[in-house]
ChimeraX commands (.cxc) that place a marker at each C-alpha (Angstrom):
marker #1 position 39.55,25.78,-58.93 radius 0.5
marker #1 position 39.43,22.07,-58.14 radius 0.5
marker #1 position 43.01,21.70,-59.22 radius 0.5
marker #1 position 44.06,24.55,-56.95 radius 0.5
marker #1 position 42.34,22.88,-53.96 radius 0.5
marker #1 position 43.90,19.47,-54.67 radius 0.5
marker #1 position 47.35,20.95,-55.11 radius 0.5
marker #1 position 47.09,23.19,-52.03 radius 0.5
marker #1 position 49.99,22.80,-49.57 radius 0.5
marker #1 position 49.49,21.01,-46.23 radius 0.5
marker #1 position 47.53,23.23,-43.80 radius 0.5
marker #1 position 45.93,25.14,-46.75 radius 0.5
marker #1 position 42.24,25.74,-47.64 radius 0.5
marker #1 position 41.51,22.08,-48.53 radius 0.5
marker #1 position 42.66,20.88,-45.12 radius 0.5
marker #1 position 40.67,23.63,-43.37 radius 0.5
marker #1 position 37.54,22.59,-45.29 radius 0.5
marker #1 position 38.11,18.96,-44.27 radius 0.5
marker #1 position 38.51,19.92,-40.62 radius 0.5
marker #1 position 35.36,22.08,-40.81 radius 0.5
marker #1 position 33.33,19.24,-42.35 radius 0.5
marker #1 position 34.50,16.86,-39.60 radius 0.5
marker #1 position 33.86,19.32,-36.78 radius 0.5
marker #1 position 30.45,20.51,-37.98 radius 0.5
marker #1 position 28.31,17.49,-36.88 radius 0.5
marker #1 position 30.12,17.31,-33.52 radius 0.5
marker #1 position 29.38,21.00,-33.00 radius 0.5
marker #1 position 25.68,20.37,-33.56 radius 0.5
marker #1 position 25.77,17.39,-31.19 radius 0.5
marker #1 position 27.74,19.16,-28.48 radius 0.5
marker #1 position 24.71,20.26,-26.35 radius 0.5
marker #1 position 23.43,16.67,-26.30 radius 0.5
marker #1 position 26.87,15.27,-25.52 radius 0.5
marker #1 position 27.30,17.73,-22.64 radius 0.5
marker #1 position 23.89,16.75,-21.19 radius 0.5
marker #1 position 24.71,13.03,-21.54 radius 0.5
marker #1 position 28.01,13.58,-19.76 radius 0.5
marker #1 position 26.41,15.59,-16.96 radius 0.5
marker #1 position 23.37,13.39,-16.30 radius 0.5
marker #1 position 24.65,9.91,-17.23 radius 0.5
marker #1 position 28.42,9.64,-17.10 radius 0.5
marker #1 position 29.04,11.84,-14.05 radius 0.5
marker #1 position 26.54,9.97,-11.79 radius 0.5
marker #1 position 27.93,6.65,-13.05 radius 0.5
marker #1 position 31.51,7.64,-12.25 radius 0.5
marker #1 position 30.50,9.01,-8.83 radius 0.5
marker #1 position 28.58,5.81,-8.07 radius 0.5
marker #1 position 31.54,3.64,-9.05 radius 0.5
marker #1 position 33.76,5.77,-6.82 radius 0.5
marker #1 position 31.36,5.40,-3.87 radius 0.5
marker #1 position 31.42,1.60,-4.27 radius 0.5
marker #1 position 35.07,1.59,-3.13 radius 0.5
marker #1 position 34.64,4.08,-0.29 radius 0.5
marker #1 position 33.04,4.15,3.12 radius 0.5
marker #1 position 30.27,6.73,2.61 radius 0.5
marker #1 position 27.90,6.67,5.58 radius 0.5
marker #1 position 25.95,9.85,6.27 radius 0.5
marker #1 position 25.62,9.00,9.97 radius 0.5
marker #1 position 29.42,8.44,10.27 radius 0.5
marker #1 position 30.94,11.25,8.18 radius 0.5
marker #1 position 34.36,11.06,9.91 radius 0.5
marker #1 position 34.89,7.39,8.89 radius 0.5
marker #1 position 34.85,8.13,5.19 radius 0.5
marker #1 position 37.77,6.70,3.21 radius 0.5
marker #1 position 38.92,4.21,0.60 radius 0.5
marker #1 position 37.98,0.61,1.52 radius 0.5
marker #1 position 38.95,-1.24,-1.66 radius 0.5
marker #1 position 36.89,-4.39,-2.24 radius 0.5
marker #1 position 35.53,-4.55,1.32 radius 0.5
marker #1 position 31.96,-3.80,0.21 radius 0.5
marker #1 position 32.02,-6.58,-2.39 radius 0.5
marker #1 position 33.40,-9.06,0.17 radius 0.5
marker #1 position 30.53,-8.04,2.48 radius 0.5
marker #1 position 28.03,-8.57,-0.34 radius 0.5
marker #1 position 29.36,-12.10,-0.89 radius 0.5
marker #1 position 28.57,-12.93,2.75 radius 0.5
marker #1 position 25.29,-10.97,2.88 radius 0.5
marker #1 position 22.39,-13.44,3.22 radius 0.5
marker #1 position 19.84,-10.69,2.49 radius 0.5
marker #1 position 21.58,-9.94,-0.80 radius 0.5
marker #1 position 21.34,-13.56,-1.97 radius 0.5
marker #1 position 17.69,-13.78,-0.99 radius 0.5
marker #1 position 17.01,-10.46,-2.76 radius 0.5
marker #1 position 18.83,-11.77,-5.86 radius 0.5
marker #1 position 16.61,-14.88,-5.90 radius 0.5
marker #1 position 13.51,-12.74,-5.41 radius 0.5
marker #1 position 14.68,-10.45,-8.24 radius 0.5
marker #1 position 14.92,-13.42,-10.63 radius 0.5
marker #1 position 11.45,-14.64,-9.64 radius 0.5
marker #1 position 9.94,-11.13,-9.79 radius 0.5
marker #1 position 11.49,-10.42,-13.22 radius 0.5
marker #1 position 10.69,-13.80,-14.84 radius 0.5
marker #1 position 7.06,-13.98,-13.63 radius 0.5
marker #1 position 6.33,-10.35,-14.54 radius 0.5
marker #1 position 7.99,-10.62,-17.95 radius 0.5
marker #1 position 6.34,-13.94,-18.84 radius 0.5
marker #1 position 2.82,-12.71,-18.04 radius 0.5
marker #1 position 3.32,-9.27,-19.55 radius 0.5
marker #1 position 4.69,-10.68,-22.82 radius 0.5
marker #1 position 2.05,-13.32,-23.51 radius 0.5
marker #1 position -0.87,-11.13,-22.43 radius 0.5
marker #1 position 0.56,-8.23,-24.45 radius 0.5
marker #1 position 1.03,-10.52,-27.48 radius 0.5
marker #1 position -2.59,-11.68,-27.20 radius 0.5
marker #1 position -3.85,-8.10,-27.05 radius 0.5
marker #1 position -1.66,-7.09,-30.02 radius 0.5
marker #1 position -3.02,-9.98,-32.13 radius 0.5
marker #1 position -6.57,-8.99,-31.11 radius 0.5
marker #1 position -6.07,-5.31,-31.95 radius 0.5
marker #1 position -4.40,-6.24,-35.25 radius 0.5
marker #1 position -7.82,-7.20,-36.60 radius 0.5
marker #1 position -10.69,-4.85,-37.41 radius 0.5
marker #1 position -13.78,-5.05,-35.19 radius 0.5
marker #1 position -16.45,-2.73,-33.86 radius 0.5
marker #1 position -15.30,-0.64,-30.91 radius 0.5
marker #1 position -11.60,-1.24,-31.65 radius 0.5
marker #1 position -10.57,2.35,-30.80 radius 0.5
marker #1 position -12.32,2.21,-27.43 radius 0.5
marker #1 position -10.60,-1.10,-26.62 radius 0.5
marker #1 position -7.24,0.42,-27.64 radius 0.5
marker #1 position -7.76,3.37,-25.29 radius 0.5
marker #1 position -8.65,1.04,-22.38 radius 0.5
marker #1 position -5.71,-1.29,-23.08 radius 0.5
marker #1 position -3.19,1.55,-23.21 radius 0.5
marker #1 position -4.60,3.33,-20.12 radius 0.5
marker #1 position -2.40,1.59,-17.46 radius 0.5
marker #1 position 0.77,2.87,-19.18 radius 0.5
marker #1 position -0.38,6.43,-18.47 radius 0.5
marker #1 position -0.81,5.84,-14.73 radius 0.5
marker #1 position 2.23,6.67,-12.54 radius 0.5
marker #1 position 3.82,3.56,-11.07 radius 0.5
marker #1 position 3.57,4.97,-7.53 radius 0.5
marker #1 position -0.19,5.42,-7.94 radius 0.5
marker #1 position -0.54,1.92,-9.40 radius 0.5
marker #1 position 1.20,0.41,-6.40 radius 0.5
marker #1 position -0.93,2.39,-3.98 radius 0.5
marker #1 position -4.13,1.40,-5.79 radius 0.5
marker #1 position -3.31,-2.32,-5.77 radius 0.5
marker #1 position -2.28,-2.15,-2.11 radius 0.5
marker #1 position -5.78,-0.89,-1.38 radius 0.5
marker #1 position -7.38,-3.49,-3.67 radius 0.5
marker #1 position -5.61,-6.29,-1.76 radius 0.5
marker #1 position -6.69,-4.85,1.60 radius 0.5
marker #1 position -9.73,-6.89,2.79 radius 0.5
marker #1 position -11.21,-3.87,4.62 radius 0.5
marker #1 position -11.43,-1.49,1.64 radius 0.5
marker #1 position -10.63,-3.72,-1.36 radius 0.5
marker #1 position -12.62,-6.47,-3.14 radius 0.5
marker #1 position -9.78,-8.76,-4.34 radius 0.5
marker #1 position -9.43,-10.91,-1.16 radius 0.5
marker #1 position -13.18,-11.53,-1.11 radius 0.5
marker #1 position -13.24,-12.45,-4.83 radius 0.5
marker #1 position -10.28,-14.82,-4.41 radius 0.5
marker #1 position -11.98,-16.39,-1.39 radius 0.5
marker #1 position -15.23,-16.80,-3.35 radius 0.5
marker #1 position -13.30,-18.54,-6.16 radius 0.5
marker #1 position -11.73,-20.92,-3.65 radius 0.5
marker #1 position -8.20,-19.57,-4.21 radius 0.5
marker #1 position -7.93,-18.29,-0.60 radius 0.5
marker #1 position -9.04,-20.12,2.54 radius 0.5
marker #1 position -10.09,-16.79,4.05 radius 0.5
marker #1 position -10.39,-13.21,2.69 radius 0.5
marker #1 position -7.00,-12.15,4.08 radius 0.5
marker #1 position -4.51,-9.67,2.68 radius 0.5
marker #1 position -1.98,-11.68,0.66 radius 0.5
marker #1 position 0.57,-8.86,1.10 radius 0.5
marker #1 position 0.92,-10.00,4.71 radius 0.5
marker #1 position 1.39,-13.68,3.82 radius 0.5
marker #1 position 5.09,-14.59,3.30 radius 0.5
marker #1 position 4.16,-17.37,0.86 radius 0.5
marker #1 position 1.89,-15.22,-1.33 radius 0.5
marker #1 position 3.10,-11.65,-0.81 radius 0.5
marker #1 position 5.18,-11.49,-4.00 radius 0.5
marker #1 position 2.09,-12.09,-6.13 radius 0.5
marker #1 position 0.68,-8.71,-5.06 radius 0.5
marker #1 position 3.44,-6.56,-6.67 radius 0.5
marker #1 position 3.67,-8.99,-9.61 radius 0.5
marker #1 position -0.06,-8.52,-10.29 radius 0.5
marker #1 position 0.32,-4.74,-10.21 radius 0.5
marker #1 position 3.41,-4.92,-12.41 radius 0.5
marker #1 position 1.68,-7.12,-15.00 radius 0.5
marker #1 position -1.30,-4.76,-15.16 radius 0.5
marker #1 position 1.01,-1.76,-15.54 radius 0.5
marker #1 position 3.39,-3.30,-18.11 radius 0.5
marker #1 position 1.07,-5.10,-20.57 radius 0.5
marker #1 position 0.52,-1.96,-22.75 radius 0.5
marker #1 position 4.26,-1.73,-23.47 radius 0.5
marker #1 position 4.30,-5.15,-25.17 radius 0.5
marker #1 position 0.88,-4.59,-26.80 radius 0.5
marker #1 position 1.98,-1.29,-28.38 radius 0.5
marker #1 position 5.36,-2.44,-29.64 radius 0.5
marker #1 position 4.17,-5.81,-30.98 radius 0.5
marker #1 position 1.12,-4.20,-32.62 radius 0.5
marker #1 position 3.39,-1.70,-34.38 radius 0.5
marker #1 position 5.58,-4.58,-35.62 radius 0.5
marker #1 position 2.53,-6.52,-36.87 radius 0.5
marker #1 position 1.22,-3.51,-38.79 radius 0.5
marker #1 position 4.58,-3.11,-40.53 radius 0.5
marker #1 position 4.45,-6.59,-42.14 radius 0.5
marker #1 position 3.71,-6.22,-45.89 radius 0.5
marker #1 position 0.59,-8.06,-47.05 radius 0.5
marker #1 position 2.57,-9.17,-50.12 radius 0.5
marker #1 position 4.55,-11.50,-47.86 radius 0.5
marker #1 position 1.40,-13.40,-46.83 radius 0.5
marker #1 position 0.14,-13.45,-50.44 radius 0.5
marker #1 position 3.45,-14.84,-51.69 radius 0.5
marker #1 position 3.47,-17.48,-48.94 radius 0.5
marker #1 position -0.12,-18.48,-49.80 radius 0.5
marker #1 position 0.80,-18.82,-53.49 radius 0.5
marker #1 position 3.68,-21.11,-52.48 radius 0.5
marker #1 position 1.16,-23.32,-50.66 radius 0.5
marker #1 position 2.00,-22.32,-47.08 radius 0.5
marker #1 position -0.76,-23.05,-44.57 radius 0.5
marker #1 position -1.89,-20.90,-41.65 radius 0.5
marker #1 position 0.77,-22.19,-39.25 radius 0.5
marker #1 position 3.53,-21.96,-41.87 radius 0.5
marker #1 position 2.61,-18.34,-42.64 radius 0.5
marker #1 position 2.52,-17.51,-38.94 radius 0.5
marker #1 position 5.91,-19.16,-38.35 radius 0.5
marker #1 position 7.83,-18.01,-41.41 radius 0.5
marker #1 position 6.26,-14.56,-41.92 radius 0.5
marker #1 position 4.72,-13.26,-38.68 radius 0.5
marker #1 position 7.26,-14.66,-36.21 radius 0.5
marker #1 position 10.18,-13.89,-38.53 radius 0.5
marker #1 position 9.14,-10.24,-38.66 radius 0.5
marker #1 position 8.39,-10.08,-34.94 radius 0.5
marker #1 position 11.66,-11.56,-33.66 radius 0.5
marker #1 position 13.81,-8.38,-33.93 radius 0.5
marker #1 position 11.15,-6.30,-32.18 radius 0.5
marker #1 position 10.42,-8.96,-29.56 radius 0.5
marker #1 position 14.12,-9.41,-28.75 radius 0.5
marker #1 position 14.63,-5.69,-28.19 radius 0.5
marker #1 position 11.40,-5.25,-26.20 radius 0.5
marker #1 position 12.21,-8.25,-23.98 radius 0.5
marker #1 position 15.73,-6.91,-23.45 radius 0.5
marker #1 position 14.49,-3.45,-22.49 radius 0.5
marker #1 position 11.58,-4.68,-20.40 radius 0.5
marker #1 position 13.72,-7.18,-18.50 radius 0.5
marker #1 position 16.18,-4.46,-17.54 radius 0.5
marker #1 position 13.35,-2.12,-16.53 radius 0.5
marker #1 position 11.58,-4.78,-14.44 radius 0.5
marker #1 position 14.81,-5.86,-12.73 radius 0.5
marker #1 position 15.43,-2.19,-11.85 radius 0.5
marker #1 position 11.81,-1.51,-10.94 radius 0.5
marker #1 position 11.53,-1.38,-7.17 radius 0.5
marker #1 position 8.78,1.26,-6.95 radius 0.5
marker #1 position 5.90,-1.19,-6.58 radius 0.5
marker #1 position 7.77,-3.26,-4.00 radius 0.5
marker #1 position 8.60,-0.20,-1.89 radius 0.5
marker #1 position 5.04,1.17,-2.08 radius 0.5
marker #1 position 3.12,-2.09,-1.61 radius 0.5
marker #1 position 5.21,-4.16,0.82 radius 0.5
marker #1 position 8.42,-2.28,1.66 radius 0.5
marker #1 position 10.25,-5.58,1.10 radius 0.5
marker #1 position 8.23,-7.45,3.71 radius 0.5
marker #1 position 6.85,-9.49,5.26 radius 0.5
marker #1 position 10.17,-10.71,6.75 radius 0.5
marker #1 position 12.03,-9.74,3.58 radius 0.5
marker #1 position 10.08,-12.18,1.39 radius 0.5
marker #1 position 9.44,-9.53,-1.31 radius 0.5
marker #1 position 12.80,-7.79,-1.05 radius 0.5
marker #1 position 14.41,-7.46,-4.49 radius 0.5
marker #1 position 17.77,-5.88,-5.29 radius 0.5
marker #1 position 16.45,-2.38,-6.22 radius 0.5
marker #1 position 14.31,-2.18,-3.06 radius 0.5
marker #1 position 17.26,-3.50,-1.00 radius 0.5
marker #1 position 19.51,-0.81,-2.51 radius 0.5
marker #1 position 16.85,1.79,-1.69 radius 0.5
marker #1 position 16.67,0.53,1.89 radius 0.5
marker #1 position 20.46,0.63,2.36 radius 0.5
marker #1 position 20.85,4.06,0.74 radius 0.5
marker #1 position 17.89,6.02,2.04 radius 0.5
marker #1 position 16.97,4.31,5.31 radius 0.5
marker #1 position 20.39,3.19,6.58 radius 0.5
marker #1 position 22.12,6.09,4.72 radius 0.5
marker #1 position 25.04,3.86,3.69 radius 0.5
marker #1 position 25.74,5.09,0.17 radius 0.5
marker #1 position 29.01,3.18,-0.16 radius 0.5
marker #1 position 27.46,-0.27,0.33 radius 0.5
marker #1 position 24.40,0.72,-1.73 radius 0.5
marker #1 position 26.70,1.79,-4.60 radius 0.5
marker #1 position 28.51,-1.56,-4.46 radius 0.5
marker #1 position 25.15,-3.36,-4.64 radius 0.5
marker #1 position 24.22,-1.19,-7.62 radius 0.5
marker #1 position 27.50,-2.14,-9.33 radius 0.5
marker #1 position 26.68,-5.82,-8.92 radius 0.5
marker #1 position 23.19,-5.31,-10.38 radius 0.5
marker #1 position 24.66,-3.30,-13.27 radius 0.5
marker #1 position 27.15,-6.08,-14.05 radius 0.5
marker #1 position 24.44,-8.77,-14.03 radius 0.5
marker #1 position 22.21,-6.75,-16.37 radius 0.5
marker #1 position 25.14,-6.05,-18.69 radius 0.5
marker #1 position 25.85,-9.78,-18.98 radius 0.5
marker #1 position 22.16,-10.40,-19.64 radius 0.5
marker #1 position 22.13,-7.78,-22.44 radius 0.5
marker #1 position 25.06,-9.50,-24.17 radius 0.5
marker #1 position 23.29,-12.87,-23.85 radius 0.5
marker #1 position 19.95,-11.66,-25.29 radius 0.5
marker #1 position 21.63,-9.91,-28.24 radius 0.5
marker #1 position 23.51,-13.11,-29.08 radius 0.5
marker #1 position 20.25,-15.09,-28.84 radius 0.5
marker #1 position 18.62,-12.59,-31.21 radius 0.5
marker #1 position 21.22,-13.32,-33.88 radius 0.5
marker #1 position 20.69,-17.07,-33.55 radius 0.5
marker #1 position 16.87,-16.81,-33.64 radius 0.5
marker #1 position 16.92,-14.66,-36.79 radius 0.5
marker #1 position 19.00,-17.26,-38.59 radius 0.5
marker #1 position 16.69,-20.06,-37.33 radius 0.5
marker #1 position 13.54,-18.47,-38.80 radius 0.5
marker link #1:1,2 radius 0.2
marker link #1:2,3 radius 0.2
marker link #1:3,4 radius 0.2
marker link #1:4,5 radius 0.2
marker link #1:5,6 radius 0.2
marker link #1:6,7 radius 0.2
marker link #1:7,8 radius 0.2
marker link #1:8,9 radius 0.2
marker link #1:9,10 radius 0.2
marker link #1:10,11 radius 0.2
marker link #1:11,12 radius 0.2
marker link #1:12,13 radius 0.2
marker link #1:13,14 radius 0.2
marker link #1:14,15 radius 0.2
marker link #1:15,16 radius 0.2
marker link #1:16,17 radius 0.2
marker link #1:17,18 radius 0.2
marker link #1:18,19 radius 0.2
marker link #1:19,20 radius 0.2
marker link #1:20,21 radius 0.2
marker link #1:21,22 radius 0.2
marker link #1:22,23 radius 0.2
marker link #1:23,24 radius 0.2
marker link #1:24,25 radius 0.2
marker link #1:25,26 radius 0.2
marker link #1:26,27 radius 0.2
marker link #1:27,28 radius 0.2
marker link #1:28,29 radius 0.2
marker link #1:29,30 radius 0.2
marker link #1:30,31 radius 0.2
marker link #1:31,32 radius 0.2
marker link #1:32,33 radius 0.2
marker link #1:33,34 radius 0.2
marker link #1:34,35 radius 0.2
marker link #1:35,36 radius 0.2
marker link #1:36,37 radius 0.2
marker link #1:37,38 radius 0.2
marker link #1:38,39 radius 0.2
marker link #1:39,40 radius 0.2
marker link #1:40,41 radius 0.2
marker link #1:41,42 radius 0.2
marker link #1:42,43 radius 0.2
marker link #1:43,44 radius 0.2
marker link #1:44,45 radius 0.2
marker link #1:45,46 radius 0.2
marker link #1:46,47 radius 0.2
marker link #1:47,48 radius 0.2
marker link #1:48,49 radius 0.2
marker link #1:49,50 radius 0.2
marker link #1:50,51 radius 0.2
marker link #1:51,52 radius 0.2
marker link #1:52,53 radius 0.2
marker link #1:53,54 radius 0.2
marker link #1:54,55 radius 0.2
marker link #1:55,56 radius 0.2
marker link #1:56,57 radius 0.2
marker link #1:57,58 radius 0.2
marker link #1:58,59 radius 0.2
marker link #1:59,60 radius 0.2
marker link #1:60,61 radius 0.2
marker link #1:61,62 radius 0.2
marker link #1:62,63 radius 0.2
marker link #1:63,64 radius 0.2
marker link #1:64,65 radius 0.2
marker link #1:65,66 radius 0.2
marker link #1:66,67 radius 0.2
marker link #1:67,68 radius 0.2
marker link #1:68,69 radius 0.2
marker link #1:69,70 radius 0.2
marker link #1:70,71 radius 0.2
marker link #1:71,72 radius 0.2
marker link #1:72,73 radius 0.2
marker link #1:73,74 radius 0.2
marker link #1:74,75 radius 0.2
marker link #1:75,76 radius 0.2
marker link #1:76,77 radius 0.2
marker link #1:77,78 radius 0.2
marker link #1:78,79 radius 0.2
marker link #1:79,80 radius 0.2
marker link #1:80,81 radius 0.2
marker link #1:81,82 radius 0.2
marker link #1:82,83 radius 0.2
marker link #1:83,84 radius 0.2
marker link #1:84,85 radius 0.2
marker link #1:85,86 radius 0.2
marker link #1:86,87 radius 0.2
marker link #1:87,88 radius 0.2
marker link #1:88,89 radius 0.2
marker link #1:89,90 radius 0.2
marker link #1:90,91 radius 0.2
marker link #1:91,92 radius 0.2
marker link #1:92,93 radius 0.2
marker link #1:93,94 radius 0.2
marker link #1:94,95 radius 0.2
marker link #1:95,96 radius 0.2
marker link #1:96,97 radius 0.2
marker link #1:97,98 radius 0.2
marker link #1:98,99 radius 0.2
marker link #1:99,100 radius 0.2
marker link #1:100,101 radius 0.2
marker link #1:101,102 radius 0.2
marker link #1:102,103 radius 0.2
marker link #1:103,104 radius 0.2
marker link #1:104,105 radius 0.2
marker link #1:105,106 radius 0.2
marker link #1:106,107 radius 0.2
marker link #1:107,108 radius 0.2
marker link #1:108,109 radius 0.2
marker link #1:109,110 radius 0.2
marker link #1:110,111 radius 0.2
marker link #1:111,112 radius 0.2
marker link #1:112,113 radius 0.2
marker link #1:113,114 radius 0.2
marker link #1:114,115 radius 0.2
marker link #1:115,116 radius 0.2
marker link #1:116,117 radius 0.2
marker link #1:117,118 radius 0.2
marker link #1:118,119 radius 0.2
marker link #1:119,120 radius 0.2
marker link #1:120,121 radius 0.2
marker link #1:121,122 radius 0.2
marker link #1:122,123 radius 0.2
marker link #1:123,124 radius 0.2
marker link #1:124,125 radius 0.2
marker link #1:125,126 radius 0.2
marker link #1:126,127 radius 0.2
marker link #1:127,128 radius 0.2
marker link #1:128,129 radius 0.2
marker link #1:129,130 radius 0.2
marker link #1:130,131 radius 0.2
marker link #1:131,132 radius 0.2
marker link #1:132,133 radius 0.2
marker link #1:133,134 radius 0.2
marker link #1:134,135 radius 0.2
marker link #1:135,136 radius 0.2
marker link #1:136,137 radius 0.2
marker link #1:137,138 radius 0.2
marker link #1:138,139 radius 0.2
marker link #1:139,140 radius 0.2
marker link #1:140,141 radius 0.2
marker link #1:141,142 radius 0.2
marker link #1:142,143 radius 0.2
marker link #1:143,144 radius 0.2
marker link #1:144,145 radius 0.2
marker link #1:145,146 radius 0.2
marker link #1:146,147 radius 0.2
marker link #1:147,148 radius 0.2
marker link #1:148,149 radius 0.2
marker link #1:149,150 radius 0.2
marker link #1:150,151 radius 0.2
marker link #1:151,152 radius 0.2
marker link #1:152,153 radius 0.2
marker link #1:153,154 radius 0.2
marker link #1:154,155 radius 0.2
marker link #1:155,156 radius 0.2
marker link #1:156,157 radius 0.2
marker link #1:157,158 radius 0.2
marker link #1:158,159 radius 0.2
marker link #1:159,160 radius 0.2
marker link #1:160,161 radius 0.2
marker link #1:161,162 radius 0.2
marker link #1:162,163 radius 0.2
marker link #1:163,164 radius 0.2
marker link #1:164,165 radius 0.2
marker link #1:165,166 radius 0.2
marker link #1:166,167 radius 0.2
marker link #1:167,168 radius 0.2
marker link #1:168,169 radius 0.2
marker link #1:169,170 radius 0.2
marker link #1:170,171 radius 0.2
marker link #1:171,172 radius 0.2
marker link #1:172,173 radius 0.2
marker link #1:173,174 radius 0.2
marker link #1:174,175 radius 0.2
marker link #1:175,176 radius 0.2
marker link #1:176,177 radius 0.2
marker link #1:177,178 radius 0.2
marker link #1:178,179 radius 0.2
marker link #1:179,180 radius 0.2
marker link #1:180,181 radius 0.2
marker link #1:181,182 radius 0.2
marker link #1:182,183 radius 0.2
marker link #1:183,184 radius 0.2
marker link #1:184,185 radius 0.2
marker link #1:185,186 radius 0.2
marker link #1:186,187 radius 0.2
marker link #1:187,188 radius 0.2
marker link #1:188,189 radius 0.2
marker link #1:189,190 radius 0.2
marker link #1:190,191 radius 0.2
marker link #1:191,192 radius 0.2
marker link #1:192,193 radius 0.2
marker link #1:193,194 radius 0.2
marker link #1:194,195 radius 0.2
marker link #1:195,196 radius 0.2
marker link #1:196,197 radius 0.2
marker link #1:197,198 radius 0.2
marker link #1:198,199 radius 0.2
marker link #1:199,200 radius 0.2
marker link #1:200,201 radius 0.2
marker link #1:201,202 radius 0.2
marker link #1:202,203 radius 0.2
marker link #1:203,204 radius 0.2
marker link #1:204,205 radius 0.2
marker link #1:205,206 radius 0.2
marker link #1:206,207 radius 0.2
marker link #1:207,208 radius 0.2
marker link #1:208,209 radius 0.2
marker link #1:209,210 radius 0.2
marker link #1:210,211 radius 0.2
marker link #1:211,212 radius 0.2
marker link #1:212,213 radius 0.2
marker link #1:213,214 radius 0.2
marker link #1:214,215 radius 0.2
marker link #1:215,216 radius 0.2
marker link #1:216,217 radius 0.2
marker link #1:217,218 radius 0.2
marker link #1:218,219 radius 0.2
marker link #1:219,220 radius 0.2
marker link #1:220,221 radius 0.2
marker link #1:221,222 radius 0.2
marker link #1:222,223 radius 0.2
marker link #1:223,224 radius 0.2
marker link #1:224,225 radius 0.2
marker link #1:225,226 radius 0.2
marker link #1:226,227 radius 0.2
marker link #1:227,228 radius 0.2
marker link #1:228,229 radius 0.2
marker link #1:229,230 radius 0.2
marker link #1:230,231 radius 0.2
marker link #1:231,232 radius 0.2
marker link #1:232,233 radius 0.2
marker link #1:233,234 radius 0.2
marker link #1:234,235 radius 0.2
marker link #1:235,236 radius 0.2
marker link #1:236,237 radius 0.2
marker link #1:237,238 radius 0.2
marker link #1:238,239 radius 0.2
marker link #1:239,240 radius 0.2
marker link #1:240,241 radius 0.2
marker link #1:241,242 radius 0.2
marker link #1:242,243 radius 0.2
marker link #1:243,244 radius 0.2
marker link #1:244,245 radius 0.2
marker link #1:245,246 radius 0.2
marker link #1:246,247 radius 0.2
marker link #1:247,248 radius 0.2
marker link #1:248,249 radius 0.2
marker link #1:249,250 radius 0.2
marker link #1:250,251 radius 0.2
marker link #1:251,252 radius 0.2
marker link #1:252,253 radius 0.2
marker link #1:253,254 radius 0.2
marker link #1:254,255 radius 0.2
marker link #1:255,256 radius 0.2
marker link #1:256,257 radius 0.2
marker link #1:257,258 radius 0.2
marker link #1:258,259 radius 0.2
marker link #1:259,260 radius 0.2
marker link #1:260,261 radius 0.2
marker link #1:261,262 radius 0.2
marker link #1:262,263 radius 0.2
marker link #1:263,264 radius 0.2
marker link #1:264,265 radius 0.2
marker link #1:265,266 radius 0.2
marker link #1:266,267 radius 0.2
marker link #1:267,268 radius 0.2
marker link #1:268,269 radius 0.2
marker link #1:269,270 radius 0.2
marker link #1:270,271 radius 0.2
marker link #1:271,272 radius 0.2
marker link #1:272,273 radius 0.2
marker link #1:273,274 radius 0.2
marker link #1:274,275 radius 0.2
marker link #1:275,276 radius 0.2
marker link #1:276,277 radius 0.2
marker link #1:277,278 radius 0.2
marker link #1:278,279 radius 0.2
marker link #1:279,280 radius 0.2
marker link #1:280,281 radius 0.2
marker link #1:281,282 radius 0.2
marker link #1:282,283 radius 0.2
marker link #1:283,284 radius 0.2
marker link #1:284,285 radius 0.2
marker link #1:285,286 radius 0.2
marker link #1:286,287 radius 0.2
marker link #1:287,288 radius 0.2
marker link #1:288,289 radius 0.2
marker link #1:289,290 radius 0.2
marker link #1:290,291 radius 0.2
marker link #1:291,292 radius 0.2
marker link #1:292,293 radius 0.2
marker link #1:293,294 radius 0.2
marker link #1:294,295 radius 0.2
marker link #1:295,296 radius 0.2
marker link #1:296,297 radius 0.2
marker link #1:297,298 radius 0.2
marker link #1:298,299 radius 0.2
marker link #1:299,300 radius 0.2
marker link #1:300,301 radius 0.2
marker link #1:301,302 radius 0.2
marker link #1:302,303 radius 0.2
marker link #1:303,304 radius 0.2
marker link #1:304,305 radius 0.2
marker link #1:305,306 radius 0.2
marker link #1:306,307 radius 0.2
marker link #1:307,308 radius 0.2
marker link #1:308,309 radius 0.2
view
């Protein structure tokens, strides 16, 4: 029978079986591929198309192709450049605090102690709270009339008076950053804890037999195992934070005087308050390009770090 199949003419049973074996996995994947095309590719293509058109809801008769006009306007837009600087500050400060506090919690939860499960439940609780509700809660906490935070900061000598920092241009950004850090710590704690628990104990035993001290074991075993996970989590979290305008919109609306305006909240303002979807799509394209370049950079750094450790 095998000889008959091998000697079958072109277009015979053997070729039909080969085509069936190639088509079978794609047939199983087809529902997923259709959903990805509908909910990811179609909006992306429509958004790219809007970036080169004049799409203003309040001026429907002026719609048309404008080429690179939106991108030239972005280059001269002072609010865009200030929002870009605020986005870098917002992303770096939130990521730095979330990572190191999450790493500390993961190292704490890696060890056995009494009440560990209760601590785990409390640590992971913020991740279950909707971001909109988190922003609203912290806006109330920073309000000196109904919230305690201004009075505590004043008592500690950090504020000259128990005022709302969300109304202070110099301090307003720290309000959403505080809420973002509280909300995002569980993500790093969960992922790093999972990576720590996957390290084989034999690796530490072998390192101890070779005479490695505590720091050497931490550097060459713990960090070496954590680097792939940390690189991916930092990559994902950076992209999420840079795109995360919910807390800004809820807590400050980009104010006071635009001091907390980041790119996602600026895009939201242009699209849903000024109803200029063309310019908002061009801004989104710029943000997408910057994050794409960042993803390439962090993946390259991951390769170099793995070889270093």
